[in-house]
C-alpha positions as CSV (number, residue, x, y, z in Angstrom):
1,X,40.9,31.0,51.1
2,X,40.1,29.1,48.0
3,X,38.6,25.6,47.4
4,X,42.0,24.3,46.5
5,X,43.2,25.4,50.1
6,X,40.6,23.2,51.7
7,X,41.5,19.7,52.6
8,X,40.9,17.4,49.7
9,X,38.8,15.1,52.0
10,X,36.3,17.9,52.1
11,X,36.1,19.1,48.4
12,X,33.2,17.9,46.1
13,X,33.7,18.1,42.5
14,X,30.9,19.1,40.0
15,X,31.0,18.7,36.3
16,X,28.2,20.2,34.4
17,X,27.1,20.4,30.7
18,X,23.9,21.7,28.9
19,X,22.6,20.4,25.6
20,X,20.1,22.1,23.4
21,X,18.7,20.9,20.0
22,X,16.0,22.1,17.8
23,X,13.4,19.8,19.6
24,X,14.8,19.2,23.2
25,X,17.3,20.3,25.8
26,X,18.8,18.8,28.9
27,X,21.6,18.8,31.4
28,X,24.4,16.3,32.3
29,X,25.7,16.5,35.9
30,X,28.4,14.5,37.5
31,X,28.8,15.2,41.4
32,X,31.9,13.5,42.8
33,X,32.0,13.2,46.6
34,X,35.3,13.6,48.6
35,X,35.5,9.7,48.8
36,X,35.4,9.5,44.9
37,X,31.9,8.4,44.4
38,X,30.2,9.7,41.3
39,X,26.6,10.7,41.2
40,X,25.5,10.9,37.6
41,X,22.4,12.6,36.4
42,X,20.9,13.1,32.8
43,X,18.2,15.7,33.3
44,X,15.6,16.3,30.5
45,X,14.0,19.8,30.5
46,X,10.3,19.9,29.7
47,X,10.8,23.4,28.2
48,X,12.8,25.0,25.5
49,X,16.2,26.4,26.4
50,X,19.0,27.8,24.3
51,X,22.4,26.3,24.8
52,X,23.5,29.0,27.3
53,X,20.3,28.6,29.1
54,X,20.8,24.8,29.2
55,X,24.3,25.3,30.5
56,X,23.0,27.7,33.4
57,X,20.2,25.4,34.2
58,X,22.7,22.6,34.4
59,X,25.0,24.6,36.9
60,X,22.0,25.9,39.0
61,X,20.3,22.5,39.4
62,X,23.7,20.8,40.2
63,X,24.7,23.5,42.9
64,X,21.3,22.7,44.6
65,X,21.9,18.9,44.3
66,X,25.5,19.1,45.6
67,X,24.3,21.3,48.6
68,X,21.5,18.6,49.4
69,X,24.1,15.9,49.2
70,X,26.1,17.7,52.0
71,X,28.7,19.6,50.0
72,X,30.2,22.6,51.8
73,X,33.3,23.0,49.6
74,X,32.5,22.8,45.8
75,X,34.8,23.0,42.8
76,X,32.7,23.2,39.7
77,X,33.9,22.6,36.1
78,X,32.2,23.6,32.9
79,X,33.4,23.7,29.3
80,X,31.3,26.8,28.6
81,X,33.6,29.9,28.6
82,X,30.7,32.3,28.6
83,X,29.0,30.7,31.7
84,X,32.3,30.5,33.7
85,X,33.4,34.0,32.8
86,X,29.9,35.4,33.6
87,X,29.9,33.5,37.0
88,X,33.3,34.8,37.9
89,X,32.3,38.3,37.0
90,X,34.8,38.7,34.1
91,X,32.1,38.9,31.4
92,X,29.0,41.0,31.8
93,X,25.6,39.8,31.1
94,X,23.0,41.9,29.3
95,X,20.3,39.4,28.5
96,X,17.5,39.4,31.2
97,X,17.4,35.6,31.5
98,X,21.2,35.3,31.9
99,X,21.1,37.9,34.7
100,X,18.4,36.0,36.5
101,X,20.5,32.8,36.2
102,X,23.5,34.8,37.6
103,X,21.3,35.9,40.6
104,X,20.3,32.3,41.3
105,X,23.9,31.2,41.3
106,X,25.0,34.1,43.5
107,X,22.4,33.0,46.0
108,X,23.3,29.3,45.7
109,X,27.0,30.2,46.3
110,X,26.1,31.4,49.8
111,X,25.0,27.9,50.8
112,X,28.6,26.8,50.6
113,X,31.7,27.7,52.6
114,X,33.8,27.8,49.5
115,X,32.8,27.9,45.8
116,X,34.9,28.0,42.7
117,X,34.1,27.5,39.0
118,X,36.8,26.7,36.5
119,X,36.6,26.5,32.6
120,X,37.9,23.0,31.3
121,X,38.3,21.8,27.7
122,X,35.3,19.7,26.2
123,X,37.8,16.6,26.4
124,X,37.9,16.9,30.1
125,X,34.0,17.1,30.3
126,X,33.1,14.2,28.4
127,X,31.0,12.3,31.1
128,X,28.7,15.4,31.7
129,X,28.6,16.0,27.9
130,X,27.4,12.5,27.2
131,X,24.7,12.7,30.0
132,X,23.4,16.0,28.7
133,X,23.2,14.7,25.1
134,X,21.5,11.5,26.3
135,X,18.9,13.7,28.3
136,X,18.2,16.0,25.4
137,X,17.8,13.1,23.0
138,X,15.2,10.8,25.0
139,X,11.7,11.3,24.2
140,X,9.0,11.2,26.7
141,X,11.6,11.0,29.5
142,X,10.3,10.6,32.9
143,X,12.1,9.3,35.8
144,X,13.7,6.0,34.6
145,X,16.7,3.9,35.0
146,X,18.8,3.1,32.1
147,X,21.1,-0.1,32.4
148,X,24.5,0.4,30.8
149,X,26.4,-2.9,30.3
150,X,30.0,-3.4,29.7
151,X,30.9,-5.7,26.7
152,X,34.7,-6.6,27.0
153,X,35.0,-8.0,23.5
154,X,32.9,-8.5,20.3
155,X,30.5,-11.3,20.5
156,X,30.4,-11.9,16.8
157,X,34.0,-13.0,16.8
158,X,33.8,-15.3,19.8
159,X,33.6,-19.0,19.1
160,X,33.5,-18.7,15.3
161,X,34.1,-22.4,14.1
162,X,33.7,-23.9,10.8
163,X,30.3,-25.3,10.5
164,X,31.2,-28.3,8.5
165,X,34.6,-29.9,7.6
166,X,35.4,-31.9,4.4
167,X,35.3,-35.1,6.3
168,X,31.8,-34.2,7.7
169,X,30.6,-33.4,4.1
170,X,32.0,-36.8,3.0
171,X,30.0,-38.7,5.5
172,X,26.6,-37.1,4.5
173,X,24.2,-39.7,3.1
174,X,23.9,-39.3,-0.7
175,X,20.6,-38.4,-2.4
176,X,20.6,-41.5,-4.5
C-alpha cells in the first residue's frame, strides 16, 4: 500500500531543500498537514555542509519534525535527484557521510505507517528553496521571527499629485 492509496485526510506533505554557500548552509522545510496548514521553517546550520549534506540534513530534520507533528503517512518531495534516488535505493552511495544519512532516514521511515519520497522540478519546490536560501544567508541566526508583509501595489505611485499648479504659482507673493 502506497501513500497515495491512503485517504487524503491522513497524508502529510513535506517539501525540503538544502542550501550551501562558501560561508554557510541551511535547510528549507515546508510541512503541510492533511488540513492544508503549512508549517514553514528556515533552519541555519552551525556547521559546514556540502550541498548534498544540506539536502540530507533537511530531509532528516523534517522527517523528525513531521513525526513530532503527528504525521503517520508522509509524502516527501525534494528537487535533489541524487538524494531521492539514494533514498529509493536506485542509486548507491559510496561516501561514508551519505551512508550515515541514509541509515538515519531508514530508521526514521520506521516511525511512519507509510513513507514515500518523490523528485520534483525546482519550480515546484520554490517555497522550500527560498527558505533554505534565507537560512543560509542570515548571519548570527538564532531563533527569531521574521515578519513578511504583503504590499499590494507600489507606494511610490500612490497619490502622486502635482505639487504646484500654474494658478498657485501666480498667487505667490512677489519678492519685490
